[in-house]
N, C-alpha and C positions, 0 to 999 in steps of 0.2 A: 343386341337383340333382346327384347324384353323377356322372351321365354327362357333365357339363360338364368334369370333371377327366380325361376319357378321351381328349382330343384328341391326346395325345402317343403314343398306342398304337403307331403305325407305326415308332417309333424302337427299340422293344424288344419285338417281337412274341413271342418265345419265353419271356420272363421273367414275363409277367403274364397268361397266357392265362385262367386260372381267374377271376381278378379281373374281367376284361372280359366273360366269359360272364355273370357276375352283373349287370353294368351293362347288358348287352343285355337281360336279363330285365326290368330296371327300365324301360328305354326302352319295351319292349313293353307292360309294365303301364301306364305312363303313357298310352301311345297308346290302350289298351283302355279305360281309365278316364276319358279326356278328355270324352266326351259326358256322363257322369254329373257330373263336376266342373263342367262349364260349366252344366249344368242347376241344380246346387246354387248356383252363383254368381248365377243369375237370381233364385233364391229369396232369397238373401242381399241382392241389390241391392234387391229389393222391400221387405224388412224394413228396410234402411238408409234407404230413402226415407221409410218410415213414421216411423222414428226421427228423421230430419231434420225432417220436418213437425211432429212433436210437440215437438221441441226448439225449433223456430222459434216455434211457437204459445206455448210457455211461456217464451220469451225466455231460452233456455239455450244461449249460444254455444259452450260446451264440447261439448255434445251434437251440435250442428250440425257443428262441426269434426271430431269423432270420426267421425261418419257419412260426411262427405266424404272424410276420409283413408282410411278403410277401403274405401270404394267405389273410390277411386283405386288402392289396393293391389290389389284384386281385378281391376280393369281391366288393370293392369300384368302380373299373372300371366297373364291370358287372352291378351293381345296380344303379350307379349314373352317372359316367362319360360318358359311351357309350350311355345310353338312353338319357341323357341330350344333348349330341352332336347331336344325331339324331333328337330330338324334335326341337332344335333350327335351325338346318339345314333345316328341313322340313318347319318350320314356315317362315324362310327367303325366301326359295324357293317359297312358296305360295304367299308371299308379292311381290316378284319380278314378278311373273306371273300376279298378279293383276295390278301392275304398268305398265306392258308391254301392257296391253290391251288398 
């Protein structure tokens, strides 16, 4: 997430203003799209369960492992990556607002 690289903004506010405006837009876009992404993740999770069940029934351990790893990846995005990106993006945006005053 590009906004994760924005945490140093407060050290050089005048030099990178346009770059940070773009990152604020990205944070806002992520926040707006989050419900859709999470809904899509539910659909993906259901498909992965079907894949895992089929792979298990056909004794295909590689398919089971793939489904489990992809499900874990999606869970990490939902629980850690996306919320962290939003938190940092909001924090940097608030600091930029303070510095602009």
